[in-house]
N, C-alpha and C positions, 0 to 999 in steps of 0.2 A: 747211640748213647742212651743209658738208662733203660736198656732193653734186656739185660741179663736175666735169665730164669733163676728164681730163688729155689734152691734145693737144699737137702741136708748136706750134700757135698760142698755146696757153695751157698751158705746162709748169708743173710744180711744182718745189719746191726741197726737198732733203733734206740735213740737216747731221748728220754722225756726230761727236759730241763725245766724246773718249776720254781718260780719266785715264791719263797715262803717268808718274806719280810713281814714286819709288823702291820703294814697297811693291807695285807691280804685278809686281815680280820674285818675289814670294812665291808659294808654291803654293796651289792651292785647298784647301779643307778636305777632308781625307781622301785626298788624292792628291799626295804629295810630288814626283812626277815631272812634274806638270802646272802650269807657271807661268801665272799669270793673263795676263801680257802676251802670251805666245805663243799661248794659246788665243784671246784676243780678236782678235789680228791675223788669225788663221786664219779666224775667223767673219766678220770685216769683209771680208776678201778674197773669201770665198764670197758674201757679200751683194752686193758690188759686181759680181761676175761675174754673179750672177743678174739684177741690174738691167740689165746690158748685154744679157743674153739676152732679157729681157722687151721691150726696146726694139728688138730686131733684127727687121726685116721685109724679106723679099726681099733678103737680103744687105746691107741698109743699117741702121745703128744710128740710130734716130730720136731726136731730142732732146726726149723727154717729161720728162726729169728734168735738173736742174742740181744738182750735188753739191759739198759741202765735207766734208773730213775734217780735223778740228781736234784736235790733241793738246795736252795741257798737263801740264807737269812742270817740268823744268829750263828749258824755254821754252814759250811759248804761240804756236801758229801752225799753218799747214797741215802735215799729216802726210804729204802726198804727197812723192815724190822725183822725180828725173829732170826731164823737160820740164814736169811739173806742179808743180814745187817752188815756183814763185812765184805759183801760182794759188790764190786763196782760194776760188774757186767756179768749177767747170768743167762744161760740158755733158757728158752721158753719152757722146756719140760721141767726144769728145776723151779722156775717161777710157779708153774702150775701146782707143784707139790707143796709149796710153802706159803700159802696165804697167812696173814696174821689172824684172820677170823673169817667166819662165814655167816653172812646175815640173811635174813628172810624178808623178801618183799612180796608184792602181789602184782599179777598182770591180769588183764581182762581178756577173756576168750569167749567166742560165741557159744551159747548154750544149746544150739540146734533148734531152738524154737523162736528165733528172732530176737532174742535178748542176749544179755552178757552175764557171765559169772566171773568171780575173782578166784584165782588159784594161787597158792603159795609158790614162790620162786626163790631158790637159794642161790646166792651169789657171793663169790669170794672178795675179800678186802685185803689189799696189800698196802695201800697208802692211807694214812690218817691225816686229817687237816692239821696244818701247822702255820703259824704266823707270828714271827718274833724277829726283831733285829733290823738291820739295815738291808741294803740291796747290793751285795758284792757281785755284780754281774760279770765283771772281768775275771775275777777269781774263778767263778763258776764255769765260764767259757774255757778258761785255761785248763780246768780239770777235765772237761769234755774233750778238749784237744789231746790231752795225755791219754785218755781212755781210747780214743780213736787211733792215735798213733800206734799204740800197742796192738789194737785189733787189725789195722791195715798191714802191719808187719807180718801177721800170720795169714791174712786174707787179702792178698793183693789183687785178686780178680773177683768178679761177681758184682751184684747190685750194690752201689755205694751206700754207706751209712746215711741215715736220715736223723736229723736233730730237730725236735719240736720244742721250741723255747717259748714259755709263757711267762709274762711279767706284767705287773701293774704299775711300774714306776721307773724312774731314771736310775741309772747305775750310780751307786754311792762310792765306787772305787775307781772312777776314771772313765774315759771314753772307750766303749767296747769295740770301736771300729777295727783297730789293728788286730786284736785277737780273733774277732769274728772273721776277718778276711783270711787270717792264717788257717782257721778251721775250714773255711770254704775251699782253700787251696789243696787240702788233702784229697786223695783220689784213689780209686781202683782203675782197672783198665776199662771199666764201663762208664766212668764219669766221676765228677767231683762230689765231695760230701754235700748233701743237701741240708741247708740250714733255713728253717722256717721260724718266723717270729709272730707271736700273737700278744698284743698289748690290750689289757682290759682296764677299765676305768670306773671310778665311783661317781664321776661327774656326768652330767647330761650333755655330752659332746657327741656330734655326729660320728657314726662309725664309718670306717673306710676299709673295704675288704679287697685284697689282692690287686692293688694298683699296678700299672705297668710303668709309671714314671713318677717323678717327685712333684709334679705341678700342683697337686691338691694337698700336699703335706703342710701342716701348720707351723712346724718349728724344727729346730736342729735335732732334737731328740728323735722325732719321727723320721727325719731324714737319715739319721745314724742307723736306726733299726732297719729302715728300708734298704740302706746300703749294704747291710750284712744279711740280706734275705735273698735266697736263691730264686731264679726263675723257675716256675712250675714246669717240669717236663710234661710231654704230651699225655702220658698215662695219668698223671695227677690232674691235668686239665679235664680229662674224661671223667675222672671221679668227681671233680667239682661240678661239672655239667649234670651228672646224674643226681647230685644233691640240690640242683637248682641254684648253684652259686655262679654269679657272673664273673667269669675269668676267661681270658683270651691269651693268645700267643704273646709272650713278653710279660705276662702278669707275674709278680713276685709273690712268694709265700709269705705274705705280710698282712696282718690285720691290725688296725689302729682303733682304739676305743671300742673293742669288741664287747658284745653282750653275751648272755648265756648261750644263745643259739649259735653265736659265732664260735664259741669254745668247742661245742659239740662238733660242728662242721670242721673246725681246724684239725681236730684229732682224727676225724673220719677221713678227711682228704690226706692228711700226713701219713696215715698208716695204710692207705689203700694199696700202694705199691703195684708192681706189675701183675696184671691178671687177677687182682683181688677185687672183690666187691666191697664197697664201703659199708661199714657197720652202721646199721640203722637203729639208733637209740635216741629217744627223746625223753627228757626228764620232766614230767609234770608233777613230780613229788608225791604221786599216789600210785604210779604204775611203772613197772619195768617191762621192757620188751626184749625178748631174746632173739638172737640172730637165728 
């Protein structure tokens, strides 16, 4: 299980599900200048850019992945803009063609004399920060289920879809357990849909990454998210180990009270997939690192 090769003939599907409720405008714990919505948007943009790079062969972007970026807050729906605004799911080549804008940052490289120089790096932007409204998590998960039901009807074999869900609060429209379990019950002939959840907080609470059981979870909300988090398949465990993340057999794809580094690692692990090297990007807010 979870061993199918990802090819153009048998692509896989990745859904990035992002909480865009009003509380995402709050800062991270310990850093009043770093808003959660802004940082998440930046990491998602770098993740999408990396997926484009991975799929680029001899100047051609090959459709190994189909992607959805779904936001929920004031509204539930695609978080893409521009020509992709009406697309719930798009092939990676189409995503590569239609960023909203291209920004310039800088990265440090050796100057050949023992020092460093900064060079400009252009990178595309697909997702803009958003933070408004409540947290309709159940409606959002139901929309993802609809997207994946349609996808699986056309792609019954191959590597199963992966859903990476990031939230900073409890659902405002009910308990997400039932819809989350329905989502996890969908499958290809290679395994069930993988649903990973990353919770981030503005409070100074201890973070918990990739637990294997409920023993250390503080409340019902944490247990509910844990209950709808898939176990990490072996290849995802290998990606976690490469990043220095403590995860073992039985660990769930679940992070509680994550900080900025947790978010970066969550997307790196979640998009590693079979045979792929995790994307190495760390945001120090002055430097960009290309894969």
